[in-house]
N, C-alpha and C positions, 0 to 999 in steps of 0.2 A: 627933422627930415626923416629919421627912422620911424617915428611914431606915425607920420602920415603914410608911410608905405605900409605899415602894419595894419592900420585902420582899413585901407583899401583891400589888403589880403583878407582880413576878417570878414569884411562885406562880401568878398567873393566866395569865401568858405561857407557862409550862410546861404549864399545863393546855390552853391553846389549841393548843400544838404538837401535843399527843396527839389532841385532838378533830378537828382538820383533816385528821388522818391516818386517822381512823376511817371505814371503808367505809359505815357507816350514816349518818354526817354528810354524806359526800360524795354520797350519793344523794339527799339533801334539798338541792336547789339553793338555796333561799332561806336555810336555816339555814347552809349551808356558806359562801355569799357573805357573810352577816352575821359570822360567826366569822372568816372570812379577813380582813375589813375590820379587825375589832377587832385581830387579830393584827398587821397591817400598821401600825396606829395605834399599838400598844404597842411595836413594835420599836425606834423611835428613843430611847425612854425606857430601854429595857433596855441599848441600846449606850452610852448616856451613863452610865448606872448602873455598868456595867462599868469604864469610864474613871474614874469617881468612886471607886469602890472601889479600884482599883489605885493611884491617887494618894494615897488616904488610908493604904493599907498601906506605900507607900513613904515617905511622910512619917513615919509612926510608926516605921519602921525606922530612918530617918535620925536621928530625935531620940534613939532608944535608943543608936545607935552614937556619936552626939556626946556622950552622957553618960558613956560609958565612958573608962577611962584606959589604953587599949591603944595601939595604933599611932597616933602623932601625926598622921602624914600622912593616914591613913584618916579620923580624927576630924575633921580640918580639911576634907577634902573633903565629908563628910557634913554638917557644919555649914554649908558654903557653899552647899549645894543646898537647904537648908531653906526660905529666903525664897521661891525660885522655886516650890517645891512648895506652899507655903502660899498663894502667890497663885494658883496653878492649882487647888488644892482650893476656894478661895473662888469662883473663877469658875465652876467645875463645879457648886457648891452652888446658885448663882444660876440657872444654866441649867436645872438639874434642877427648881427651884422654878417657873420659867416653864413648863416641860414638864408638870408636875403641875397646873397651873391648868386646871380643867374646861373643856372645849372644847364649842362648840356642835355638837350631833350634825348639824345642817344643813350644817356646813362640808364635810361629805364627800360631799354630794350634787351632782347636776348643777345648773347655774345657768340661770335664764331672765332674760335681759337685755331690758329695754324702753327704747328711746331715742326721745324726743320733741322735735321742734323747739320752742323757747320763744319768747321775744321777740327779734324781729329779722328777721322776714319771711323771704325766700328765703335770706339769709345764715344765719339760724338753721338752716335745713334743710340747707345745705350743711354747716355745722358738725356737725350730727347725723350726716351721712354720714361726716365725717372721724373722729368718735368710734367710729362703728361699725367703720371700717377700722382704727383703732387697736387695738380689742379683737380683731378677727380676727388681726391680726399677732402680738398678744400670745399669743393661743391657739396659733398656729402654732409660736411659739417654745417653748411649754410641751407641745406634742404633743396639744393638746386638739381636739376636733371641733366645728365650728360648723353649725348648721342653722337656716335662717331659718324662723320660724313664721308671720309676717305682715309686710307691708311697704307703705308707701304712699310710692313714690319721686316725685321731682320732676324736671322737665325738665332741670335743670342738674346732675344727679348727686346731689342730696342726698336727704334723707328727711324727710317730715312725721312719720313714725313708722316704726320697725322693731322687731320683736321676734324674738329668737333664742334658741335653747338652746345652751349650751357643755357638751359632754359630756366627761367623764373624771374621774379620781379627785380629788376635793377641789376641783372647779371653783367651787363657790359660796364656798368659804373664800378663793379668790383674788379673786373678783370682787365680793364683797359690800361692799367699802369704796367701790365707785364710785356708790352711790345718793346722789342729791343733784342740785344744780344746778351745771352746768359752764358757766363764762363765758369767751368768747373776746374778745380785743381784737385787731383787725387791719383792714386796708383791704380790704373785700369786693370780689370779682370784679365784683359788680353795681354797685359805686360808681365813677362816672366821673370825679369831681373828686378822687379820692385821699384822701378824709377817713378817719380812723380811726373805726371803729365798735365798739360793744360789743353782743354777742349772747349767747344762751344756749340751752342744751339741757338737758333733765332726763333723768336716768337712774334707773331702778328695777331692782334686782336681787332676784330671789326664789329661793329654793331649790326645785328641781323636786319636786312632790308626787307620790307614787306612789299607786296605787289603794288600798294598804294603809293609807296615811296618812290618807285621807279619803274616805268613801263619799258619793256624790251621788245623791239620788233622781231618777229620771227625770221624775217628776211635778212637780219643781221647775224644770224646764227648759223654755224655748220656744226652738225651733230655726227659723231662717229662712235661706233660701238665696237667692242672687242671682248675677249674672254678675260675674266677676272683671274688674278694670279696672287699667290701669297709669297711668304719668305722663301727665298732661294729660287723663285721662278716656278714653283710647283702649281700645277693648274687646280684652282679651287672649284670651278665648274667649267663645263664645256659649252655652255650657252653664251651667246653674245649680250650679256647683261650688263657689262661695264660700259660706262658712258663717258665721252670726252666731248665737251662743248666749247667752241671757239666763237668768241665775239669778234666778228670780222673788223668793225670799225676801230676797236681799242686794241685788238690783237691778244686780249686776255684769254687764257685757256684754263678751263677747270675740269678735272677728271673725278669720277666717283665709281668705286667698285665694290664697296662694303655690302651692299644689298644683293640678294639673289635675283631681284626683280629689276629689269631694265627701267620700268616706269618709276620705281622708287629711287633708283640711282640718278635718273634724269631730273626728278623733283629736288633731290638733295643738291646735285650740281647747279641747278639753277638758283638755289637759295644762296649758295657760295658765290656764284657769278654776280648775282644782283647785289650783294653786299660789297663785293670788291669794286664794282662799277660806281656804287654810291660813294664809297670812300674816295675813290679817284676823282669824282666830281667835287666832293667837299675839299680835298686837297688843292685842286685847282682854283676853287672859290676862294679859299683862305689866302692862297698866294696873291690874289688880286687885290686883298683889302690892305691898304697902306698902313692902316693903324693896327693891324694884327700883330699882337706880340707873341713870339715864340715861346711856349711854356718850357720851363727848365724841368718840370716834372713829367709831363706827358707829351714829349715832342713827336711821338709816332715814328721816329727815325729808327728803322730796323737795323741800321749799321751801328748804331750807338751801344756801347757796352753799358748795360745798366746795373748788372748785379754780378757778383762773384761768390761761388760756393766752394769754400776751402775744406775739404774733408778732413786732412790731418789734424787741423786745429779746431774742427767742429764750429767753423765760423762762416757766416754768410754776411756779405756787405752790399747795400744798395747804394750805389755811387751817387745817385741824384740827390739824395738828402743826407748822405753821409752817415746812414744808420747801420750799425754793426751788431749782430746777435751772435751769441756762442750758444746756439741751439739749433744746429744744422739738422740734427736728427728729426727734431719736432717740425721744422720747416718742410723738409722733404716729406713728412707725413701730412702735410696740408695745413700746419699751424702757421699760416701767414698773415693772420689778422694784424699783428703789430706793424708789419711792413705796410700793408694795404692802408691801415689807419694813418700811418705816418706820411705816406704819399697823399692821402686825401686831405690831411690838415695842411699840408705844403701847398697843395693846389687851392685849397680854399683861401689861405693867406695870400697867395699870389693874386688871386681873384679880387680880394678885398682891397688889395693895394691898388690895382688897376682901377676899381670902382671909385676909390677915394680920390684918384688923380682926375677922373673925368668930371 
C-alpha cells in the first residue's frame, strides 16, 4: 500500500519538475508559486523514498547472498549486516508513513499571532510581553520576519494585547501549536513582598488568509477611524490614522493603529479580519463533520491551559504531551524547537493512527 502511494507521489514529483521549468507556467506567477510550493513540499518525501528504496534493495541483495553456498566469509558478512538493514528498513518505513499523513494546507501559510493578557493584572501584561519576545526570538532563529499589526502596550513594558504576523515558508505550521492559555508562576516585579503569583496570557494563532481564500463584501463592513494612542493613553499622533473595522454579519471587530498611515492600518486590519473570518468558517465546517476527531495536540481551544512556565524552578511544562524541560531561560529566549518538535511528532502519530483506522 505504501509503495503504491510513493510511486504516485514520485510520478507527480517528476511532473512538477517539468511544469516549473515551463515558460508558460513561469509567466503565471500565482500558478508558478503554487506548483513550486508543492514541489518543495514533496521533495522530503522523495529524498526519504530514495533512501528507503536503496535500503530495501541492499537488504534483498544481502539475503540472497547469505542464502548462497559460495564464499563463506562473504556469506557471513552479508548475514551480519541483515539485522542492521532490517532495523533501518523498518525505521524508514515508519518515517515515510508519517510523511504520507495528509498535511493541513494552512501549515504552509504565514501566521497571525494574537497575544492577550489574561488574569493577573499588570503581571499578566508583562508576561504577554515576554511571550511576544519569545516568539520574536524564535522567528529570528528560523529566519522568519515579524510585523506588528496592532498593539496595546503598558507602561511597564508589557502588552494588554499584541497582534503580529510571522512571514516565511510554513510559519503557521510552526506556530499553530501555541494557541491556548499560557500560565506563568513567578514573583512579579510589581510584588513588593516577594510572594509567588500565578498569571496567564492567551495566545491565538491563525493562518493568514489571502484575498483568493475569502472575498468580503464592502457593504458588510463598517469602518471607523480614530487617533492612535500609546501606553497610558498618551497621544501618538493627532491624525485619525487608527482604523476599526466591524464585520456586520458576524460582529467581528478588528482594530489597527501601529502605522501612521490610515491606508496601511486599514490594509493590516483587513488581513486580520479575513483570517479570523476564515478560521470561523473552518470551525463551523469542522463541527459539522461527524467523523472529525478532536485533536489532543492542537485543539484550538483558547480556554485550554496548554503550558506552564515556572520561574523559581526554571521549569516549563507542556501539558498536552507531558513534556517538561528545565531550561526556562532558554525557552524564553526563543529556544522552543524541542517543544514544537514534540508537538509535531505527537500530531503526526495521531494522524497516522487515524489513517490506519480508515
